[in-house]
C-alpha positions as a Markdown table, in Angstrom:
| # | Residue | x | y | z |
|---|---|---|---|---|
| 1 | Unk | 1.7 | -20.9 | -3.4 |
| 2 | Unk | 0.0 | -20.4 | -6.5 |
| 3 | Unk | 1.5 | -23.4 | -8.6 |
| 4 | Unk | 0.9 | -25.9 | -6.4 |
| 5 | Unk | -2.8 | -24.4 | -5.2 |
| 6 | Unk | -2.8 | -24.8 | -9.9 |
| 7 | Unk | -1.0 | -28.0 | -10.6 |
| 8 | Unk | -2.8 | -29.9 | -7.9 |
| 9 | Unk | -6.4 | -29.1 | -8.4 |
| 10 | Unk | -6.8 | -27.2 | -5.5 |
| 11 | Unk | -7.5 | -23.4 | -7.2 |
| 12 | Unk | -9.4 | -21.3 | -4.7 |
| 13 | Unk | -12.0 | -18.8 | -5.9 |
| 14 | Unk | -11.0 | -16.2 | -4.1 |
| 15 | Unk | -7.2 | -15.1 | -2.5 |
| 16 | Unk | -6.5 | -12.2 | -0.6 |
| 17 | Unk | -2.7 | -11.1 | -1.4 |
| 18 | Unk | -1.5 | -9.4 | 1.8 |
| 19 | Unk | 1.5 | -6.7 | 2.3 |
| 20 | Unk | 3.0 | -3.7 | 2.6 |
| 21 | Unk | 1.9 | -1.1 | 0.7 |
| 22 | Unk | 4.2 | -0.8 | -2.9 |
| 23 | Unk | 6.2 | -4.5 | -2.1 |
| 24 | Unk | 4.5 | -6.1 | -5.4 |
| 25 | Unk | 1.1 | -7.4 | -4.8 |
| 26 | Unk | -0.8 | -6.3 | -7.7 |
| 27 | Unk | 2.4 | -6.8 | -9.6 |
| 28 | Unk | 1.8 | -11.0 | -8.2 |
| 29 | Unk | -2.1 | -10.7 | -9.2 |
| 30 | Unk | -1.8 | -9.4 | -12.3 |
| 31 | Unk | 1.1 | -12.0 | -12.8 |
| 32 | Unk | -1.4 | -15.1 | -12.6 |
| 33 | Unk | -4.4 | -13.7 | -13.7 |
| 34 | Unk | -2.0 | -13.8 | -16.9 |
| 35 | Unk | -1.1 | -17.2 | -16.7 |
| 36 | Unk | -4.8 | -17.8 | -16.0 |
| 37 | Unk | -6.4 | -16.2 | -19.1 |
| 38 | Unk | -3.4 | -17.2 | -21.7 |
| 39 | Unk | -4.0 | -21.0 | -20.3 |
| 40 | Unk | -1.5 | -22.0 | -17.9 |
| 41 | Unk | -3.5 | -23.4 | -15.8 |
| 42 | Unk | -5.0 | -26.0 | -18.3 |
| 43 | Unk | -1.4 | -27.8 | -17.4 |
| 44 | Unk | -2.3 | -28.4 | -13.9 |
| 45 | Unk | -4.8 | -30.4 | -12.0 |
| 46 | Unk | -7.7 | -27.9 | -11.8 |
| 47 | Unk | -7.6 | -26.9 | -15.8 |
| 48 | Unk | -5.9 | -30.0 | -17.0 |
| 49 | Unk | -9.3 | -31.4 | -17.8 |
| 50 | Unk | -7.9 | -34.0 | -20.1 |
| 51 | Unk | -4.6 | -34.3 | -18.3 |
| 52 | Unk | -2.7 | -34.0 | -21.9 |
| 53 | Unk | -0.5 | -31.4 | -21.0 |
| 54 | Unk | 2.4 | -31.5 | -17.8 |
| 55 | Unk | 1.7 | -29.6 | -14.4 |
| 56 | Unk | 3.1 | -26.0 | -15.1 |
| 57 | Unk | 6.1 | -24.7 | -13.5 |
| 58 | Unk | 6.0 | -20.8 | -13.7 |
| 59 | Unk | 3.4 | -18.3 | -13.8 |
| 60 | Unk | 5.5 | -16.4 | -16.6 |
| 61 | Unk | 3.9 | -15.5 | -19.7 |
| 62 | Unk | 5.9 | -13.7 | -22.4 |
| 63 | Unk | 5.7 | -10.3 | -22.8 |
| 64 | Unk | 5.0 | -10.6 | -26.3 |
| 65 | Unk | 2.5 | -12.7 | -25.7 |
| 66 | Unk | -1.3 | -11.5 | -27.0 |
| 67 | Unk | -2.6 | -12.1 | -23.9 |
| 68 | Unk | -0.2 | -10.2 | -21.9 |
| 69 | Unk | -0.5 | -7.3 | -24.6 |
| 70 | Unk | -4.5 | -7.3 | -24.2 |
| 71 | Unk | -3.9 | -6.9 | -20.2 |
| 72 | Unk | -1.7 | -4.1 | -20.4 |
| 73 | Unk | -3.4 | -2.3 | -22.6 |
| 74 | Unk | -7.1 | -3.1 | -20.0 |
| 75 | Unk | -8.3 | -4.9 | -23.2 |
| 76 | Unk | -9.4 | -8.3 | -21.9 |
| 77 | Unk | -12.8 | -9.2 | -22.0 |
| 78 | Unk | -12.7 | -11.9 | -19.9 |
| 79 | Unk | -10.5 | -9.9 | -16.7 |
| 80 | Unk | -12.1 | -6.6 | -15.0 |
| 81 | Unk | -9.9 | -4.5 | -12.0 |
| 82 | Unk | -11.6 | -2.7 | -9.5 |
| 83 | Unk | -9.5 | 0.4 | -7.9 |
| 84 | Unk | -10.9 | 3.8 | -6.9 |
| 85 | Unk | -12.7 | 6.1 | -9.7 |
| 86 | Unk | -11.3 | 8.9 | -11.2 |
| 87 | Unk | -13.2 | 12.0 | -9.6 |
| 88 | Unk | -13.6 | 14.3 | -12.1 |
| 89 | Unk | -15.0 | 17.2 | -9.9 |
| 90 | Unk | -12.0 | 16.8 | -7.8 |
| 91 | Unk | -9.5 | 16.6 | -10.1 |
| 92 | Unk | -7.9 | 13.2 | -8.4 |
| 93 | Unk | -9.0 | 9.7 | -7.7 |
| 94 | Unk | -11.5 | 8.6 | -4.7 |
| 95 | Unk | -10.3 | 8.0 | -1.5 |
| 96 | Unk | -12.0 | 5.1 | -1.5 |
| 97 | Unk | -13.7 | 2.1 | -4.0 |
| 98 | Unk | -17.9 | 2.7 | -4.1 |
| 99 | Unk | -20.7 | 0.1 | -4.4 |
| 100 | Unk | -21.1 | 1.5 | -7.9 |
| 101 | Unk | -17.6 | 0.7 | -8.9 |
| 102 | Unk | -17.9 | -3.2 | -7.8 |
| 103 | Unk | -21.5 | -3.3 | -9.0 |
| 104 | Unk | -21.1 | -4.8 | -12.1 |
| 105 | Unk | -18.2 | -7.6 | -11.0 |
| 106 | Unk | -21.5 | -10.3 | -9.8 |
| 107 | Unk | -22.5 | -10.1 | -13.9 |
| 108 | Unk | -19.3 | -10.4 | -14.9 |
| 109 | Unk | -18.5 | -13.5 | -13.0 |
| 110 | Unk | -21.8 | -14.8 | -13.8 |
| 111 | Unk | -21.3 | -15.0 | -17.8 |
| 112 | Unk | -19.3 | -17.7 | -19.9 |
| 113 | Unk | -15.8 | -16.5 | -20.3 |
| 114 | Unk | -15.8 | -14.7 | -23.6 |
| 115 | Unk | -12.4 | -16.7 | -24.9 |
| 116 | Unk | -13.4 | -19.7 | -23.0 |
| 117 | Unk | -11.2 | -19.9 | -20.5 |
| 118 | Unk | -11.4 | -18.2 | -16.8 |
| 119 | Unk | -12.8 | -15.0 | -15.5 |
| 120 | Unk | -10.3 | -12.9 | -13.7 |
| 121 | Unk | -11.4 | -9.7 | -10.9 |
| 122 | Unk | -8.6 | -7.9 | -9.6 |
| 123 | Unk | -9.5 | -5.5 | -7.2 |
| 124 | Unk | -6.4 | -3.2 | -6.0 |
| 125 | Unk | -7.0 | -2.9 | -2.9 |
| 126 | Unk | -9.5 | -4.5 | -1.4 |
| 127 | Unk | -9.3 | -2.7 | 2.2 |
| 128 | Unk | -9.9 | 0.7 | 0.0 |
| 129 | Unk | -13.9 | -0.3 | 0.1 |
| 130 | Unk | -16.7 | 0.8 | 2.0 |
| 131 | Unk | -19.1 | -1.1 | 3.4 |
| 132 | Unk | -21.5 | -1.5 | 0.8 |
| 133 | Unk | -19.2 | -1.9 | -2.1 |
| 134 | Unk | -17.2 | -4.9 | 0.4 |
| 135 | Unk | -21.0 | -6.4 | 1.4 |
| 136 | Unk | -21.2 | -6.4 | -2.4 |
| 137 | Unk | -18.0 | -8.4 | -2.8 |
| 138 | Unk | -19.3 | -10.6 | -0.2 |
| 139 | Unk | -22.1 | -11.9 | -2.0 |
| 140 | Unk | -20.2 | -12.8 | -4.7 |
| 141 | Unk | -17.9 | -14.9 | -2.4 |
| 142 | Unk | -20.5 | -16.5 | -1.0 |
| 143 | Unk | -22.0 | -18.2 | -4.0 |
| 144 | Unk | -18.4 | -17.8 | -6.1 |
| 145 | Unk | -19.5 | -19.1 | -9.8 |
| 146 | Unk | -17.4 | -22.1 | -11.3 |
| 147 | Unk | -13.7 | -21.2 | -13.3 |
| 148 | Unk | -13.9 | -17.8 | -11.9 |
| 149 | Unk | -11.0 | -16.0 | -9.5 |
| 150 | Unk | -11.1 | -13.3 | -7.8 |
| 151 | Unk | -7.7 | -11.8 | -6.1 |
| 152 | Unk | -8.2 | -9.1 | -4.0 |
| 153 | Unk | -4.9 | -6.8 | -3.2 |
| 154 | Unk | -4.2 | -5.5 | 0.5 |
| 155 | Unk | -3.2 | -3.2 | 2.6 |
| 156 | Unk | -4.1 | -3.7 | 5.9 |
| 157 | Unk | -6.5 | -6.9 | 6.0 |
| 158 | Unk | -7.8 | -6.0 | 9.3 |
| 159 | Unk | -9.8 | -3.3 | 7.5 |
| 160 | Unk | -11.6 | -5.7 | 5.7 |
| 161 | Unk | -15.0 | -7.6 | 6.6 |
| 162 | Unk | -14.1 | -10.8 | 8.8 |
| 163 | Unk | -16.3 | -13.0 | 6.3 |
| 164 | Unk | -14.4 | -11.4 | 3.3 |
| 165 | Unk | -11.2 | -12.6 | 4.9 |
| 166 | Unk | -12.4 | -16.4 | 6.1 |
| 167 | Unk | -14.0 | -17.2 | 2.3 |
| 168 | Unk | -10.4 | -16.4 | 0.8 |
| 169 | Unk | -7.4 | -18.0 | 0.6 |
| 170 | Unk | -4.9 | -16.2 | 2.1 |
| 171 | Unk | -1.4 | -15.0 | 0.4 |
| 172 | Unk | 1.3 | -13.0 | 2.7 |
| 173 | Unk | 3.7 | -11.0 | 1.1 |
| 174 | Unk | 6.9 | -9.7 | 2.6 |
| 175 | Unk | 9.1 | -6.9 | 2.0 |
| 176 | Unk | 12.1 | -7.0 | 0.1 |
| 177 | Unk | 15.5 | -7.1 | 1.5 |
| 178 | Unk | 18.3 | -5.2 | 1.2 |
| 179 | Unk | 19.5 | -7.1 | -1.7 |
| 180 | Unk | 16.4 | -6.8 | -3.9 |
| 181 | Unk | 15.8 | -3.3 | -3.0 |
| 182 | Unk | 19.6 | -2.0 | -3.8 |
| 183 | Unk | 19.3 | -3.9 | -6.8 |
| 184 | Unk | 15.7 | -2.5 | -7.8 |
| 185 | Unk | 17.0 | 0.9 | -7.2 |
| 186 | Unk | 20.5 | 0.8 | -9.2 |
| 187 | Unk | 17.6 | -0.6 | -11.9 |
| 188 | Unk | 15.1 | 2.3 | -11.8 |
| 189 | Unk | 16.6 | 5.3 | -10.0 |
| 190 | Unk | 20.0 | 5.0 | -11.6 |
| 191 | Unk | 21.5 | 9.0 | -10.4 |
| 192 | Unk | 21.0 | 8.3 | -6.8 |
| 193 | Unk | 23.9 | 7.4 | -5.0 |
| 194 | Unk | 24.9 | 5.0 | -2.7 |
| 195 | Unk | 23.9 | 6.9 | 0.3 |
| 196 | Unk | 20.8 | 7.6 | -1.3 |
| 197 | Unk | 19.8 | 4.4 | -1.8 |
| 198 | Unk | 20.9 | 3.1 | 1.6 |
| 199 | Unk | 18.6 | 6.0 | 3.4 |
| 200 | Unk | 15.1 | 4.7 | 1.2 |
| 201 | Unk | 16.1 | 1.1 | 1.6 |
| 202 | Unk | 15.3 | 2.2 | 5.8 |
| 203 | Unk | 12.8 | 5.2 | 5.1 |
| 204 | Unk | 10.3 | 2.8 | 3.3 |
| 205 | Unk | 11.9 | -0.4 | 5.1 |
| 206 | Unk | 11.5 | -3.3 | 1.6 |
| 207 | Unk | 9.0 | -1.5 | -0.4 |
| 208 | Unk | 10.0 | -0.4 | -3.8 |
| 209 | Unk | 7.1 | 1.3 | -4.6 |
| 210 | Unk | 7.3 | 3.6 | -1.6 |
| 211 | Unk | 10.4 | 4.3 | -2.2 |
| 212 | Unk | 10.5 | 4.9 | -6.0 |
| 213 | Unk | 8.0 | 6.7 | -5.1 |
| 214 | Unk | 9.5 | 9.2 | -2.9 |
| 215 | Unk | 13.0 | 9.4 | -4.9 |
| 216 | Unk | 10.4 | 10.8 | -8.0 |
| 217 | Unk | 8.9 | 13.4 | -5.5 |
| 218 | Unk | 11.9 | 14.7 | -4.4 |
| 219 | Unk | 11.2 | 12.7 | -1.0 |
| 220 | Unk | 14.8 | 12.2 | 0.4 |
| 221 | Unk | 14.9 | 16.3 | 0.5 |
| 222 | Unk | 11.3 | 16.2 | 2.2 |
| 223 | Unk | 12.9 | 14.1 | 4.7 |
| 224 | Unk | 16.2 | 15.8 | 5.5 |
| 225 | Unk | 13.6 | 19.1 | 6.1 |
| 226 | Unk | 11.5 | 17.6 | 8.2 |
| 227 | Unk | 14.5 | 15.9 | 10.8 |
| 228 | Unk | 16.2 | 19.1 | 10.5 |
| 229 | Unk | 12.6 | 21.2 | 12.2 |
| 230 | Unk | 12.4 | 18.3 | 14.1 |
| 231 | Unk | 15.3 | 18.4 | 15.6 |
| 232 | Unk | 14.6 | 22.2 | 16.4 |
| 233 | Unk | 12.0 | 20.5 | 18.9 |
| 234 | Unk | 10.9 | 21.4 | 22.4 |
| 235 | Unk | 10.8 | 24.8 | 20.6 |
| 236 | Unk | 10.2 | 24.9 | 16.9 |
| 237 | Unk | 11.7 | 27.5 | 14.3 |
| 238 | Unk | 7.9 | 29.0 | 13.2 |
| 239 | Unk | 9.5 | 30.3 | 10.3 |
| 240 | Unk | 11.3 | 27.4 | 9.0 |
| 241 | Unk | 7.6 | 25.1 | 10.1 |
| 242 | Unk | 6.0 | 27.7 | 7.5 |
| 243 | Unk | 8.5 | 27.3 | 4.9 |
| 244 | Unk | 7.6 | 24.0 | 5.2 |
| 245 | Unk | 4.3 | 24.4 | 5.0 |
| 246 | Unk | 4.4 | 26.4 | 2.1 |
| 247 | Unk | 6.1 | 23.7 | -0.1 |
| 248 | Unk | 4.0 | 20.6 | 1.1 |
| 249 | Unk | 0.7 | 23.1 | 1.2 |
| 250 | Unk | 0.8 | 24.7 | -2.5 |
| 251 | Unk | -1.5 | 24.2 | -5.4 |
| 252 | Unk | -0.3 | 21.2 | -7.2 |
| 253 | Unk | 1.9 | 19.5 | -4.5 |
| 254 | Unk | -0.6 | 17.1 | -3.7 |
| 255 | Unk | 2.1 | 14.1 | -4.3 |
| 256 | Unk | 4.5 | 16.0 | -1.9 |
| 257 | Unk | 1.6 | 16.5 | 1.0 |
| 258 | Unk | 1.1 | 13.0 | 0.7 |
| 259 | Unk | 5.0 | 11.9 | 1.0 |
| 260 | Unk | 4.8 | 14.4 | 4.1 |
| 261 | Unk | 2.3 | 12.6 | 6.0 |
| 262 | Unk | 3.8 | 9.2 | 5.4 |
| 263 | Unk | 7.2 | 10.6 | 6.3 |
| 264 | Unk | 6.3 | 12.2 | 9.6 |
| 265 | Unk | 3.4 | 9.2 | 10.8 |
| 266 | Unk | 6.6 | 6.7 | 10.1 |
| 267 | Unk | 9.2 | 9.0 | 12.7 |
| 268 | Unk | 6.3 | 8.6 | 15.2 |
| 269 | Unk | 5.8 | 5.2 | 15.1 |
| 270 | Unk | 10.2 | 5.0 | 14.8 |
| 271 | Unk | 9.5 | 7.5 | 17.8 |
| 272 | Unk | 7.9 | 5.5 | 20.0 |
| 273 | Unk | 9.8 | 2.1 | 19.0 |
| 274 | Unk | 12.8 | 3.9 | 20.6 |
| 275 | Unk | 10.6 | 5.0 | 23.7 |
| 276 | Unk | 9.7 | 1.7 | 24.0 |
| 277 | Unk | 12.5 | -0.5 | 23.9 |
| 278 | Unk | 15.6 | 2.1 | 23.1 |
| 279 | Unk | 16.6 | 0.8 | 19.9 |
| 280 | Unk | 16.0 | 3.2 | 16.6 |
| 281 | Unk | 15.5 | 1.9 | 13.7 |
| 282 | Unk | 17.5 | 4.4 | 11.7 |
| 283 | Unk | 20.7 | 5.3 | 13.5 |
| 284 | Unk | 20.9 | 8.8 | 12.0 |
| 285 | Unk | 18.0 | 9.8 | 14.1 |
| 286 | Unk | 19.0 | 8.2 | 17.3 |
| 287 | Unk | 20.5 | 11.5 | 19.1 |
| 288 | Unk | 17.6 | 13.5 | 18.2 |
| 289 | Unk | 15.1 | 11.0 | 19.7 |
| 290 | Unk | 16.3 | 10.0 | 22.8 |
| 291 | Unk | 16.8 | 14.0 | 23.2 |
| 292 | Unk | 13.1 | 14.2 | 22.5 |
| 293 | Unk | 12.3 | 10.7 | 24.4 |
| 294 | Unk | 11.7 | 11.2 | 28.0 |
| 295 | Unk | 9.6 | 14.0 | 27.0 |
| 296 | Unk | 7.3 | 12.6 | 24.2 |
| 297 | Unk | 6.6 | 10.1 | 26.7 |
| 298 | Unk | 5.7 | 12.0 | 30.3 |
| 299 | Unk | 6.8 | 9.5 | 33.0 |
| 300 | Unk | 9.0 | 7.0 | 30.8 |
| 301 | Unk | 7.5 | 3.9 | 32.6 |
| 302 | Unk | 4.4 | 2.5 | 33.3 |
| 303 | Unk | 1.4 | 1.7 | 30.9 |
| 304 | Unk | 0.4 | 5.2 | 29.9 |
| 305 | Unk | 3.2 | 5.9 | 29.5 |
| 306 | Unk | 3.4 | 6.4 | 25.7 |
| 307 | Unk | -0.1 | 8.3 | 25.7 |
| 308 | Unk | 1.1 | 11.5 | 24.6 |
| 309 | Unk | 2.8 | 9.9 | 21.6 |
| 310 | Unk | -0.5 | 7.5 | 21.0 |
| 311 | Unk | -2.0 | 11.0 | 20.9 |
| 312 | Unk | -0.1 | 13.2 | 18.5 |
| 313 | Unk | 0.2 | 9.8 | 16.3 |
| 314 | Unk | -4.2 | 9.6 | 16.8 |
| 315 | Unk | -4.6 | 13.6 | 15.1 |
| 316 | Unk | -2.0 | 13.0 | 12.8 |
| 317 | Unk | -3.8 | 10.0 | 11.2 |
| 318 | Unk | -7.4 | 11.9 | 11.5 |
| 319 | Unk | -6.1 | 15.4 | 9.9 |
| 320 | Unk | -4.2 | 14.2 | 7.1 |
| 321 | Unk | -7.5 | 11.5 | 6.8 |
| 322 | Unk | -9.4 | 15.1 | 6.5 |
| 323 | Unk | -6.8 | 17.0 | 4.3 |
| 324 | Unk | -7.5 | 14.0 | 1.7 |
| 325 | Unk | -11.7 | 13.9 | 2.2 |
| 326 | Unk | -12.9 | 17.3 | 2.7 |
| 327 | Unk | -10.1 | 18.8 | 1.5 |
| 328 | Unk | -8.6 | 21.3 | 4.9 |
| 329 | Unk | -5.6 | 23.1 | 4.5 |
| 330 | Unk | -2.8 | 21.3 | 3.6 |
| 331 | Unk | -0.3 | 24.0 | 4.8 |
| 332 | Unk | -2.9 | 24.5 | 8.3 |
| 333 | Unk | -2.7 | 20.3 | 9.0 |
| 334 | Unk | 1.2 | 20.4 | 8.4 |
| 335 | Unk | 1.1 | 23.1 | 10.9 |
| 336 | Unk | -1.2 | 21.6 | 13.4 |
| 337 | Unk | 0.7 | 18.0 | 13.5 |
| 338 | Unk | 4.2 | 19.7 | 14.1 |
| 339 | Unk | 2.7 | 21.4 | 16.9 |
| 340 | Unk | 1.2 | 18.6 | 18.3 |
| 341 | Unk | 4.2 | 17.0 | 18.8 |
| 342 | Unk | 6.5 | 20.3 | 20.3 |
| 343 | Unk | 3.2 | 20.5 | 22.5 |
| 344 | Unk | 3.5 | 16.3 | 23.3 |
| 345 | Unk | 7.3 | 17.4 | 23.9 |
| 346 | Unk | 7.3 | 19.7 | 26.3 |
| 347 | Unk | 4.4 | 18.1 | 28.3 |
């Protein structure tokens, strides 16, 4: 789609690149940015002002190309990347992109390109912008400068302003298939055995980014411990729960806590699917879900059948967000979400 738009002289000024987290949206955005900045578009209708060069047939730019190197070093004068800024006081990235992070985008795009070509802005991720930041970007989209492209990476387009979505060409990326996931895991996590790769592929649903993060953070062991706790429902093993809470709630375990949050919410989602359809997305979870299904869904039928699970889902999302945003005690959050599920399956 990107090549066709270039070669056909229809290159949109803004692209919304959507899909699940960790499947390569930002990778594609920077690949296209390098292509534009290296003059790749000059062979197509959009940039071929003199009609001399043939149409481009690939976005590939050799890693030894000077533009590739400058982009990789964040040193290209015609490229701006917008992402969540680092909070020195809290020693981590902010939870959202704020207006100060995007304030300079309009001025940058209004200038003449330093190298005489395109100017490119990559926003990663656009759905992490707060309202003020989104409005600032919207102003740029309403009056796009010539030979400028905005690439908006987006995990959840429903969180974007409709007016932003309507002003972008949309490129929806799909999760990777099992063959691609297996090959990438073999290449980038060679210590995993086939069984571990299979579990990661099921847990991460085509997201190689999530799979590699989980592998690096001991996510497989974390998942096993979480499921072992869930197996004790409807009467949780309190001692084991506190040990698990200590693991993910201790100082320095922020990444493990976030991984647990993703694993727990994904497990709740799979339980809801099983409750509604009687089908387990991960076969090894079927027995546990079949045991919990009648209690977790109340009557097991009707429009309100999933209400207990939805309440746990909403509480989990709220507590996880507060733990990240206002520094709630992470161990206490962990205990609370497990206890909320216990109450749901007992009701």
